[in-house]
C-alpha positions as CSV (number, residue, x, y, z in Angstrom):
1,M,0.1,-0.1,0.1
2,K,1.4,3.1,-1.0
3,A,1.8,5.8,1.7
4,P,0.1,9.1,1.7
5,P,1.9,12.1,0.5
6,P,3.4,14.2,3.7
7,H,1.4,17.1,4.9
8,P,2.4,20.4,2.8
9,I,4.3,22.0,6.0
10,E,6.2,18.8,6.2
11,R,7.0,18.7,2.4
12,S,8.3,22.1,2.8
13,F,10.8,21.2,5.5
14,E,11.9,18.3,3.5
15,L,12.5,20.2,0.4
16,A,14.2,22.7,2.3
17,A,16.3,20.0,3.6
18,S,17.2,18.8,0.1
19,R,18.7,22.3,-0.4
20,C,20.1,23.7,3.1
21,A,21.6,21.4,5.8
22,D,21.0,24.1,8.6
23,L,18.4,26.6,8.3
24,T,19.7,28.1,11.5
25,P,21.6,30.8,9.8
26,R,19.0,31.9,7.4
27,V,16.0,32.1,9.8
28,Y,18.3,34.4,12.5
29,Q,19.9,36.6,9.6
30,R,15.8,37.3,8.6
31,L,15.0,37.7,12.3
32,F,17.6,40.0,12.9
33,E,16.7,42.0,9.7
34,E,13.1,41.9,10.3
35,H,13.4,42.8,14.2
36,P,16.7,44.4,14.7
37,E,15.8,44.2,18.4
38,T,16.1,40.7,18.6
39,R,19.9,40.8,18.2
40,M,20.6,41.9,21.6
41,M,19.1,38.9,22.6
42,F,21.4,36.5,21.2
43,R,24.8,38.5,22.6
44,S,26.2,35.7,25.1
45,Q,28.7,33.1,24.2
46,G,27.1,29.9,23.0
47,S,24.0,31.8,21.4
48,E,24.7,29.7,18.1
49,L,23.7,26.8,20.2
50,V,20.8,28.6,21.6
51,M,19.6,29.5,18.1
52,G,19.9,26.0,16.8
53,S,18.3,24.7,19.6
54,M,15.0,27.1,19.8
55,L,14.6,26.7,16.0
56,A,14.6,23.0,16.3
57,L,12.4,22.8,18.9
58,A,10.2,25.4,17.0
59,I,10.0,22.9,13.8
60,E,9.4,19.9,16.0
61,A,6.5,21.8,17.4
62,V,5.0,22.6,14.2
63,L,5.2,19.6,12.7
64,D,3.4,18.0,15.4
65,F,1.2,20.9,15.6
66,T,0.3,19.9,12.0
67,D,0.0,16.1,12.4
68,E,-0.6,14.2,15.5
69,R,-0.3,16.5,18.0
70,S,1.2,14.0,20.4
71,G,2.5,16.7,22.7
72,H,5.2,18.8,21.4
73,F,3.0,21.3,19.8
74,R,2.2,22.3,23.4
75,L,6.1,23.7,23.6
76,I,4.1,26.4,21.8
77,A,1.8,27.9,24.2
78,C,4.4,27.0,27.0
79,E,7.1,29.0,25.4
80,A,5.0,31.8,24.4
81,A,4.2,32.4,28.3
82,S,7.9,31.9,29.3
83,H,9.3,34.2,26.6
84,E,6.7,36.7,27.7
85,A,7.7,36.3,31.3
86,Y,11.3,37.5,30.3
87,G,10.2,40.5,28.0
88,T,9.6,39.0,24.6
89,S,6.5,40.2,23.5
90,R,3.5,37.5,22.1
91,D,3.5,39.4,18.9
92,L,7.3,38.9,18.2
93,F,6.9,35.0,19.4
94,I,4.4,34.3,17.0
95,A,6.3,36.4,14.4
96,F,9.4,33.9,14.7
97,F,7.2,31.1,13.0
98,A,6.3,33.5,10.0
99,I,10.1,34.2,9.7
100,I,10.5,30.5,9.5
101,R,7.9,30.3,6.7
102,E,9.3,33.1,4.9
103,T,12.8,31.5,4.8
104,L,11.5,28.5,3.7
105,R,9.5,30.2,0.9
106,D,12.8,32.2,-0.4
107,L,14.7,28.6,-0.3
108,L,11.8,26.6,-2.1
109,G,11.6,29.1,-4.7
110,D,9.4,27.9,-7.6
111,E,8.6,24.7,-5.8
112,W,6.8,26.8,-2.8
113,S,3.3,25.7,-4.3
114,P,0.1,27.1,-3.4
115,D,-1.0,24.0,-1.4
116,I,2.3,24.9,0.9
117,A,1.7,28.5,1.1
118,E,-2.0,27.7,2.2
119,A,-1.1,25.2,5.0
120,W,1.3,27.7,6.4
121,D,-1.2,30.8,6.2
122,A,-3.5,28.5,8.1
123,L,-0.9,27.2,10.5
124,L,0.3,30.8,11.2
125,V,-3.3,31.6,12.4
126,A,-3.9,28.6,14.4
127,I,-0.4,29.1,16.2
128,D,-1.5,32.5,16.8
129,A,-4.8,31.6,18.5
130,F,-3.3,28.9,20.2
131,A,-0.1,30.6,21.6
132,G,-2.9,32.8,23.5
133,V,-4.3,29.6,25.4
134,P,-2.7,29.3,29.0
135,A,-0.7,26.0,28.7
């Protein structure tokens, strides 16, 4: 029996992985360009590891949010609250997911399809609503 095709968001990450071994530098470059105030949040030694870890957790949560919802997706609401506790606005926290989408869109170029775009648009709306729910 043939396996079903991957969810469009999962497919966007698969396509990106075939073009780029590590999204971290691209995602954070875009974050720093679009939200220059975030650069100061990553001035300590070891920040590259923190950035990589944050992105990996965000991707894991996104994939779980779009699929099984086995538990990792709950990180979104938990992290929204913890980030807010140390001064990161909810809007900036949510913007990080849009930064991931925009980075993927640029990386995929012509392979960024309407179904991938629609899935990401719906995901961002859902994350925005979900992140406001107490963990």
